[in-house]
N, C-alpha and C positions, 0 to 999 in steps of 0.2 A: 711578555702578552700583557698587558697592560691591567691594570684591575675591575679597570669597566668592564672589558673582556672578557676578562675573566669571570666577573661576575654571572654576566648573559648566560655563559658556558654552563656554571653550576648552574644556575637555576633554572636549566633546560631542560624540560621532563618529557618520555613517550608520555604522545596521547593513549588516553584508554582505550579500553577496544583490540579489535583488533589488527595489524597495519593491512596496508592498501596493500591488492595482488600484485608482486614481481614477479615479471615473467621476461625467460635469457632467452633468446635464439641461439642457438650454439649449435655445432657441428663435432662429428667424433674428428681424433687427433688435432685438436687447437687448442695448445695448452693457455690461450690468455682465454679463449671460454673456460679454461678448470679452471685458475685463476679468479676469474668471474664469481661463478660460479660456490668457490671456497668462500669466498667475501660474502658473498650474498647469504648464503648458509649458517655463515656467523655472525651476524646482525641478525636474522631474521628468528634462529635458533634462541636468543635470547629476549622476544615479543611472541615465542609458542609458534614459529610460523614455517614456514618451506617455500625456499622459490619454484617456481611452474620452469620447464626445462623445455623447452623445444626443439628438436633436432629439425634443423632447416631441411637437410637432405632427405627429407622426409613428406616434404611437401614440394612438388616444381614451383608452383606462387612463392613460397616463400626464400629457394634459394635460388630463381630469377633475381628477386625483391632485393636478398642483403649478399648472396652469393658471395665477396672474401670480406663482406664487412663485419665479422664478428666477434666478439658479439655482442648484441645489443640487448641492452638492458633498459626496461619498463617498468614501469611504479603507473598505477593508478593508468592504466593505456595510454601514458603519455613517457617517450624517451627521454632517459635522461643520460645514459653514456653510450657513446662503441668504444670495443675495442680493450678497454682497461676498465674498470671501479673498483673507488677506494672505500672503508671504510663513511667515512666523509662523506662521500658521494651520496651513498645510499641512506643514510641515516641524515640527512637532511632533503632529500625528496620524501619520506617515507614520513616525516615530518610537516610538512609542507603540502602534501596531497588532503583533498578536502574529505571531512569526516561522513560525508554519505558515500565517497568510493572506498570506503575498510567493510568487508567483508572477510 
């Protein structure tokens, strides 16, 4: 990493206030879902929050919409990932969310 890039990441601080809502569309028995939920819980725990996990099999509309494309991760109402989620991906999405969408 260059000195310039390391300076950017070193100076990056979480925004004040609660993080924007994180919703994970999931289903039972999905190992990718379990992995994404674990990442989200770890990142959000540092910010005093938890993800909202929705079982798509409990809602016929969601089951039809997402079928096998789970997990689907949304931050502030915007889809940011499907299938896999990294700490970096979620952190960037949380930092990029507009302040007015933070509840």
